[in-house]
C-alpha positions in Angstrom: -21.8 -145.7 58.7 -25.0 -145.5 61.2 -23.7 -148.8 62.8 -20.0 -147.6 62.8 -21.7 -144.3 64.8 -23.7 -146.4 67.4 -20.6 -148.4 68.1 -18.5 -145.5 68.6 -20.8 -143.7 71.1 -21.3 -147.5 72.9 -17.5 -147.7 72.9 -17.3 -144.0 75.0 -19.7 -144.9 77.2 -18.2 -148.2 78.0 -15.7 -146.4 80.2 -17.7 -144.1 81.8 -19.4 -145.1 85.6 -22.9 -145.5 85.7 -23.0 -141.5 87.7 -21.3 -140.0 84.8 -23.7 -141.0 82.4 -25.8 -138.4 81.4 -29.0 -137.8 79.7 -27.3 -136.3 76.7 -24.9 -139.6 76.4 -28.0 -141.6 76.1 -30.1 -139.2 73.6 -27.0 -139.5 71.0 -27.3 -143.3 71.5 -31.1 -143.3 70.5 -30.6 -141.1 67.7 -27.9 -143.2 66.5 -29.9 -146.3 67.0 -32.8 -145.1 64.6 -30.6 -144.5 62.0 -29.7 -147.8 62.2 -33.3 -149.0 61.9 -34.0 -146.0 59.2 -30.9 -147.7 57.5 -32.6 -151.2 57.5 -29.2 -152.4 60.0 -32.3 -154.0 62.9 -30.2 -156.7 63.7 -27.0 -155.5 64.3 -29.1 -153.0 66.5 -30.6 -155.8 68.3 -26.8 -158.0 68.7 -25.8 -154.3 70.1 -28.5 -154.2 72.7 -28.3 -157.4 73.7 -24.3 -157.7 74.3 -23.5 -158.1 78.3 -20.8 -155.3 77.9 -23.2 -152.6 77.0 -25.0 -151.7 79.8 -25.3 -148.6 79.1 -28.0 -146.9 81.8 -30.0 -147.7 84.7 -33.6 -149.8 83.7 -35.7 -147.0 83.8 -33.8 -144.5 81.1 -33.5 -147.8 79.1 -36.9 -148.9 79.1 -38.1 -145.2 78.2 -35.1 -145.5 75.2 -36.4 -148.7 74.1 -40.3 -147.3 73.9 -39.2 -144.4 71.7 -37.5 -146.8 69.4 -40.4 -148.5 69.2 -42.7 -145.8 68.7 -40.9 -144.2 65.7 -41.4 -146.8 63.2 -44.5 -146.9 60.3 -45.7 -149.5 57.8 -43.8 -153.1 58.0 -41.2 -151.9 60.0 -43.6 -151.5 63.0 -43.3 -155.5 63.2 -40.1 -155.9 62.7 -38.6 -153.3 65.3 -41.7 -155.0 68.0 -40.3 -158.2 67.0 -36.4 -157.4 67.9 -37.3 -155.5 70.7 -39.6 -157.7 72.7 -37.1 -159.5 74.6 -34.5 -156.4 75.7 -38.2 -154.7 77.0 -39.1 -157.5 78.7 -35.4 -158.0 80.5 -35.7 -154.3 81.5 -38.7 -153.8 83.1 -38.3 -157.0 85.6 -35.1 -155.4 86.5 -37.0 -152.9 87.7 -37.9 -152.8 91.4 -39.8 -149.5 91.6 -43.2 -148.7 90.1 -43.0 -152.0 88.0 -47.2 -151.5 87.0 -47.0 -148.2 85.7 -43.6 -149.4 83.5 -45.6 -152.7 82.1 -48.5 -150.5 81.7 -46.7 -148.1 79.6 -45.2 -150.6 77.6 -48.2 -152.5 76.8 -49.8 -149.1 76.1 -47.5 -148.1 73.9 -46.8 -151.4 71.6 -50.5 -151.6 71.5 -50.5 -148.0 70.0 -48.1 -149.7 67.4 -50.2 -152.7 66.6 -53.3 -151.1 66.3 -51.8 -149.7 63.1 -51.3 -152.3 61.4 -53.9 -154.1 59.0 -56.0 -156.5 60.3 -55.8 -159.7 57.6 -59.2 -160.8 57.0 -59.0 -164.0 54.4 -57.0 -167.1 55.3 -54.3 -166.1 53.0 -53.4 -162.9 54.3 -53.1 -164.6 58.0 -50.7 -167.4 56.6 -48.7 -165.3 54.9 -49.1 -162.3 57.9 -47.4 -159.7 55.3 -47.4 -156.8 58.3 -46.6 -159.3 60.7 -49.2 -158.6 62.9 -49.9 -162.0 63.5 -46.3 -162.8 64.9 -46.6 -159.3 67.0 -49.8 -161.0 68.8 -47.7 -163.9 69.1 -44.5 -162.7 70.6 -46.7 -160.1 72.6 -48.6 -163.3 74.4 -45.0 -164.3 75.6 -43.8 -160.8 77.0 -47.1 -160.5 78.9 -47.3 -164.0 80.4 -44.5 -163.3 83.2 -46.2 -160.0 84.4 -49.6 -162.1 84.3 -47.8 -165.0 86.1 -45.9 -162.4 88.8 -50.1 -161.3 89.7 -51.2 -164.5 90.3 -47.7 -165.9 92.7 -47.9 -162.4 94.3 -51.6 -162.6 95.7 -50.5 -163.2 99.3 -47.4 -160.5 98.7 -47.2 -157.8 101.4 -47.3 -155.5 98.2 -50.8 -156.1 97.5 -51.5 -152.3 96.5 -48.9 -152.7 93.5 -49.9 -155.8 92.8 -53.2 -154.7 92.2 -51.9 -151.8 90.1 -50.3 -154.1 87.9 -53.5 -156.1 87.4 -55.4 -153.2 86.3 -52.5 -152.3 83.5 -52.7 -156.1 82.7 -56.8 -156.0 82.4 -56.6 -152.4 80.5 -54.6 -154.4 77.9 -57.1 -157.5 77.6 -59.2 -154.8 77.0 -57.7 -153.0 74.3 -56.7 -156.2 72.7 -60.3 -157.3 72.3 -60.8 -154.4 70.7 -57.9 -154.2 68.4 -57.4 -156.6 66.4 -59.7 -158.9 67.6 -62.9 -157.1 66.9 -62.4 -156.7 63.4 -60.4 -159.9 63.2 -61.9 -162.7 60.9 -62.2 -166.4 62.2 -62.6 -169.4 59.6 -63.6 -173.1 60.6 -60.5 -174.7 58.6 -58.0 -172.6 60.5 -59.9 -173.5 63.9 -59.7 -177.4 62.8 -56.3 -177.0 61.8 -55.5 -175.1 64.9 -53.3 -173.2 63.0 -55.0 -169.8 63.6 -53.0 -167.2 65.1 -55.7 -164.5 65.8 -57.8 -167.4 67.4 -54.8 -168.5 70.0 -54.3 -164.5 70.3 -58.0 -164.6 71.8 -58.1 -167.7 73.7 -54.7 -166.6 75.3 -56.2 -163.1 76.0 -59.6 -164.6 78.2 -57.4 -166.7 79.7 -55.2 -163.9 80.9 -58.4 -162.3 82.3 -59.4 -165.3 84.3 -56.2 -165.7 85.4 -55.9 -162.3 87.0 -59.2 -162.5 88.8 -61.7 -161.2 86.4 -63.1 -164.2 84.9 -65.2 -163.2 81.5 -68.6 -164.8 82.8 -68.5 -162.4 85.3 -67.6 -159.1 83.2 -70.5 -160.3 80.1 -73.2 -160.5 82.6 -72.3 -157.4 85.0 -71.3 -154.8 81.9 -74.2 -152.2 81.8 -75.6 -152.7 84.7 -75.9 -149.6 87.0 -74.5 -151.2 89.7 -71.6 -153.6 88.4 -70.9 -156.3 91.1 -67.2 -156.8 89.9 -64.7 -154.4 90.3 -63.8 -152.1 88.3 -61.2 -150.0 87.2 -61.6 -146.4 86.5 -61.0 -145.9 82.8 -60.2 -142.4 81.2 -62.9 -141.3 79.1 -61.3 -142.5 75.7 -60.7 -146.0 77.2 -64.6 -146.4 78.6 -65.4 -146.0 74.5 -63.6 -148.2 73.9 -65.4 -150.8 76.9 -68.5 -151.7 74.8 -66.2 -153.1 72.1 -64.2 -155.0 73.9 -67.0 -156.6 76.0 -68.8 -157.1 72.7 -65.8 -158.6 71.5 -65.5 -160.8 74.2 -69.2 -161.9 73.6 -68.5 -162.7 70.1 -65.5 -165.0 70.9 -67.2 -166.9 74.1 -70.4 -167.4 72.0 -70.0 -167.6 69.0 -66.1 -169.0 68.5 -66.8 -171.4 71.4 -63.4 -170.0 73.1 -63.5 -171.1 76.8 -67.6 -171.4 76.5 -67.0 -174.4 79.4 -66.6 -172.0 81.8 -70.1 -170.6 81.3 -73.0 -172.0 84.2 -75.2 -174.8 82.4 -78.4 -173.4 84.4 -78.8 -170.3 82.2 -81.8 -170.1 80.4 -81.5 -169.0 76.4 -83.6 -166.3 77.0 -81.3 -165.1 79.8 -77.9 -165.3 77.7 -80.1 -163.1 74.5 -80.8 -160.8 77.1 -77.5 -160.0 78.1 -76.2 -160.7 74.4 -78.3 -157.9 72.8 -76.4 -155.1 74.0 -73.3 -156.4 72.7 -75.3 -157.2 69.4 -76.3 -153.5 69.5 -73.0 -152.3 69.6 -71.7 -154.5 66.4 -74.8 -153.4 64.3 -73.7 -149.8 65.1 -70.4 -150.3 63.3 -69.9 -149.3 59.8 -67.1 -152.1 58.9 -68.5 -155.6 57.1 -66.2 -157.5 59.4 -67.9 -155.8 62.3 -71.4 -156.1 62.2 -71.4 -159.5 60.5 -70.2 -160.7 63.8 -73.7 -159.2 65.4 -75.5 -160.9 62.7 -73.5 -164.3 63.8 -74.0 -163.7 67.5 -77.5 -162.8 67.1 -78.3 -166.1 65.7 -76.3 -167.8 68.1 -78.7 -166.5 70.9 -82.1 -167.1 69.1 -81.1 -170.7 67.8 -81.6 -171.5 71.6 -85.0 -170.4 71.9 -88.4 -172.4 71.1 -90.5 -170.7 68.7 -93.0 -168.1 70.2 -90.9 -168.7 73.2 -89.4 -165.3 73.3 -91.9 -162.8 76.2 -93.4 -159.7 74.8 -91.4 -158.1 77.9 -88.1 -158.4 76.7 -89.4 -155.8 74.1 -89.2 -153.1 77.2 -85.4 -153.5 76.9 -84.3 -150.7 74.3 -81.7 -153.4 72.6 -84.7 -156.0 71.8 -85.8 -153.3 69.6 -82.9 -151.5 68.2 -81.3 -154.3 67.3 -84.0 -155.4 64.6 -84.1 -152.5 62.7 -80.2 -152.7 63.0 -80.8 -155.4 60.8 -83.0 -153.4 58.5 -79.9 -151.1 57.8 -77.9 -153.6 56.9 -80.6 -155.4 54.8 -80.9 -152.4 52.6 -77.5 -150.7 53.0 -74.8 -153.2 53.0 -73.2 -154.1 49.4 -72.8 -157.4 50.0 -75.8 -159.5 49.3 -74.7 -162.2 51.3 -75.2 -160.3 54.6 -78.4 -158.6 53.1 -79.6 -162.0 53.0 -78.6 -163.4 56.0 -79.7 -160.2 57.7 -83.2 -160.8 56.5 -83.2 -164.2 57.2 -82.4 -163.3 61.1 -85.4 -161.1 61.3 -87.4 -163.4 60.2 -86.1 -165.7 63.5 -86.4 -163.0 65.7 -90.1 -163.0 64.9 -90.5 -166.3 64.6 -89.2 -166.5 68.3 -91.3 -164.0 69.5 -94.7 -165.0 71.5 -97.9 -163.3 69.6 -97.9 -160.1 71.3 -93.8 -159.3 70.7 -94.9 -159.9 66.9 -97.7 -157.3 67.0 -95.4 -154.4 69.1 -92.1 -155.6 66.3 -94.4 -154.9 63.7 -95.6 -151.4 64.4 -92.1 -150.6 65.5 -90.9 -151.2 61.8 -93.6 -150.0 59.9 -93.3 -146.8 61.7 -89.2 -146.2 61.4 -87.8 -148.7 58.3 -89.0 -146.4 55.5 -88.3 -148.5 53.4 -90.9 -150.2 50.9 -89.4 -153.8 50.7 -88.9 -153.8 54.4 -92.6 -152.8 54.8 -93.9 -155.1 52.3 -92.0 -158.1 54.1 -93.4 -157.2 57.4 -97.4 -156.5 55.8 -96.9 -160.4 54.7 -95.6 -161.4 58.3 -98.7 -159.6 59.6 -101.2 -161.8 56.7 -99.1 -164.8 58.2 -99.7 -164.2 61.6 -103.7 -163.0 60.9 -103.7 -166.6 59.0 -102.1 -168.5 62.0 -105.2 -166.7 64.3 -108.3 -167.6 62.3 -107.2 -171.4 61.9 -106.9 -171.7 65.6 -109.9 -172.5 67.9 -109.7 -169.4 70.2 -108.6 -166.2 68.4 -105.4 -164.6 68.6 -106.5 -161.2 70.1 -103.8 -159.0 68.4 -104.1 -160.5 65.0 -108.1 -160.0 65.2 -110.6 -157.4 66.2 -110.0 -153.8 67.4 -106.0 -154.6 67.8 -105.7 -155.9 64.8 -107.7 -153.1 63.3 -105.2 -150.5 64.7 -102.4 -152.2 63.2 -104.1 -152.4 59.4 -104.3 -148.3 60.0 -100.5 -148.6 59.4 -100.6 -150.9 56.5 -103.8 -150.2 54.4 -103.1 -146.3 53.3 -101.1 -143.9 51.1 -98.5 -142.1 53.3 -99.2 -139.0 51.1 -102.8 -140.0 49.4 -102.8 -139.7 46.0 -99.7 -137.4 45.7 -97.4 -140.7 46.9 -94.8 -142.0 44.5 -96.6 -145.2 43.8 -93.5 -146.1 41.6 -91.1 -145.9 45.1 -94.0 -147.4 47.2 -94.5 -150.6 44.6 -93.6 -153.2 47.3 -95.9 -151.7 50.3 -98.7 -151.2 48.3 -98.9 -154.6 46.3 -98.2 -156.4 49.8 -100.9 -154.2 51.5 -103.5 -155.0 48.3 -102.6 -158.7 48.6 -103.6 -158.7 52.7 -106.6 -157.0 51.8 -107.8 -159.6 49.1 -107.0 -162.5 52.0 -108.8 -160.9 54.2 -112.0 -160.4 52.3 -111.6 -163.9 51.1 -111.1 -165.2 54.4 -112.9 -163.1 56.4 -116.9 -163.2 56.1 -119.2 -160.4 56.7 -121.2 -162.0 59.2 -118.1 -163.6 60.9 -116.2 -160.3 60.9 -113.8 -162.0 63.0 -110.8 -159.2 62.0 -112.7 -156.3 62.1 -112.5 -155.6 58.5 -115.9 -155.3 57.2 -116.9 -152.3 60.3 -113.7 -150.4 58.9 -114.5 -151.2 54.8 -115.5 -147.4 54.2 -112.7 -145.9 56.2 -110.2 -148.2 54.3 -111.7 -147.5 50.7 -111.4 -143.3 51.4 -107.4 -143.5 53.3 -106.5 -146.4 50.5 -108.3 -147.5 47.3 -109.9 -144.4 46.5 -106.4 -142.6 46.6 -104.7 -145.5 44.8 -107.0 -145.0 41.9 -106.6 -141.1 41.7 -102.5 -141.6 42.2 -102.6 -144.5 39.7 -104.5 -142.3 36.8 -102.4 -139.5 37.7 -98.8 -141.6 37.5 -100.3 -143.4 34.3 -100.9 -140.3 32.9 -97.8 -138.8 33.4 -96.0 -142.1 32.4 -97.5 -142.4 29.0 -96.6 -138.5 27.8 -92.9 -139.2 29.0 -92.7 -142.0 26.8 -94.6 -140.1 24.3 -91.8 -137.7 24.5 -89.1 -139.5 24.8 -90.3 -141.5 21.2 -90.4 -138.0 20.1 -87.0 -137.0 20.9 -85.3 -140.1 20.0 -84.9 -139.1 16.3 -83.4 -136.0 17.1 -80.9 -137.8 19.3 -80.2 -140.7 17.0 -79.2 -137.9 14.7 -76.9 -136.2 16.9 -75.6 -139.6 18.8 -76.6 -138.0 21.9 -77.9 -139.0 25.3 -81.0 -137.6 26.4 -82.6 -137.6 29.7 -86.4 -137.4 31.2 -88.2 -136.4 33.8 -90.2 -138.6 36.2 -92.1 -137.6 39.4 -90.1 -134.3 39.7 -86.4 -135.8 39.5 -83.9 -136.2 36.1 -83.1 -139.5 35.3 -79.9 -140.0 34.9 -78.8 -139.6 31.2 -78.8 -142.9 29.5 -79.5 -143.7 25.6 -83.3 -143.3 24.4 -83.9 -146.8 24.3 -82.8 -147.8 27.6 -85.1 -144.6 29.2 -88.1 -146.0 27.1 -87.6 -149.5 28.7 -87.5 -147.9 32.2 -90.7 -146.0 31.5 -92.6 -149.3 30.1 -91.2 -151.2 33.0 -93.0 -148.2 35.2 -96.6 -148.7 33.3 -96.1 -152.4 33.5 -95.8 -152.0 37.3 -98.6 -149.7 37.6 -101.1 -152.5 35.9 -99.9 -154.5 37.7 -101.4 -152.8 41.1 -104.4 -151.8 39.3 -105.4 -155.3 38.0 -105.1 -156.2 42.0 -107.1 -153.3 43.3 -109.5 -154.1 40.9 -109.6 -157.8 41.9 -109.9 -156.7 45.4 -112.8 -154.5 45.1 -114.6 -157.5 43.0 -114.1 -159.6 45.3 -115.6 -156.6 48.1 -118.4 -155.8 46.0 -119.2 -159.6 45.7 -119.0 -160.8 49.2 -121.0 -157.5 50.5 -124.2 -158.6 47.8 -124.0 -162.2 48.3 -125.1 -164.7 50.9 -122.9 -166.7 52.7 -123.7 -169.9 51.1 -122.9 -167.9 47.8 -119.3 -167.1 49.3 -117.9 -170.3 49.6 -115.1 -171.3 46.8 -114.0 -166.9 46.4 -110.2 -167.0 45.8 
């Protein structure tokens, strides 16, 4: 019915002269066309539109009509309509003589808005099946855009310079938008890269090629983005587009450095530290996002930059740049909050790699920062272990490293050898940190004699005992008493629970353990007691070593472990 209605409207319009063709006539054509789409008669609609006999109106009106047809569909219909109407849309725009740049921009913006509604495939299988047609549309969109890119290239000497600049700006905006969607979240696979059949990678390559073709080569954009005074011509973006720019630049950096697209355009003289400096801002953008497909790219881009740098070769002055501290803090968030184990482990490995690349003062500065900001016992234990490693390296050198011996080290130990809330500290929640701190203290007592006092430990021993060891003793006694009482109560209540076949609850540290079978609760409580016993045994050994060291001669200290 819809096709017949459209044919009837077209037959009536065919006999009209162009000056007699009214806006209402085109409105009827649009409504009939939309009914064809709704009823699934898409191919018939395309055939009618492409028929040379059916030149209905001037190109401007037809352009707006086609764009309205493109805006209407949803779901899988989006790609179907775009693929059908791209060729007619391109033909119409090419026939325009005035305000072509505006028309190109309007068309690209409309197409991109619709494409951004389609889900981006995240597996090789999804890319191959392309259920929503995104990959096909990306390929078709390149074909749609190329003539306008070529027009910019060919018209550089044209007298219509102002119009050419406007067209260039519209194409640049489209490239930026494409770098954000779909390319920011798109996944790229090594196997598809080798086979050369990755449509999204091809799309990315073409977009980067467009940038260079219209006079905006990516090296200039990447290395000048974020500077107060940019050295490349920058068009005025609307506020929303300005927000997208950081994502687009990060996406571009990832495509070039990690995926290697057009990387041969980079100057070979750039130092690894210089490259890392300019990528850190992009890495920060990635790590601020919550989508795993996005922040994982930040981890990959960081790895790419760090692997180029020698161990201890990243100067501490770089930490004066904000992103050099926010990026490791972003890694900590991934390590502690990401539900995917492989990403958590990779983020941990990247944080360790980052630490390895920093010079001694840089390591020292980063350790202080993360001890103050991580708020996670496991992360703090990891940092404390790294501090121990650096002290060990320093003590083995002929000339001591001032950052991990003497006054500087004591200042750092003040952040390690203490309990945040004194004896009231939740020892179970902070057990990783406490065990790491005790092991560090044990190491210092063994390795540094009171006479040498290279680390400064022995002059600060009284403060350490008051701020750490004594409160820890008190806290252990309180915690063990509390948990032993809870175990006793749980055992007494278990008989009643077994009779009623119900679940029981136990309060620990002021918080109620979720309802669970009594045997499971007892297991949890005994596990906590085991942790306290472990802490207590290491604490006893530390105090024993301190006593031996303070009472014995240097000769007697040899062999203590």
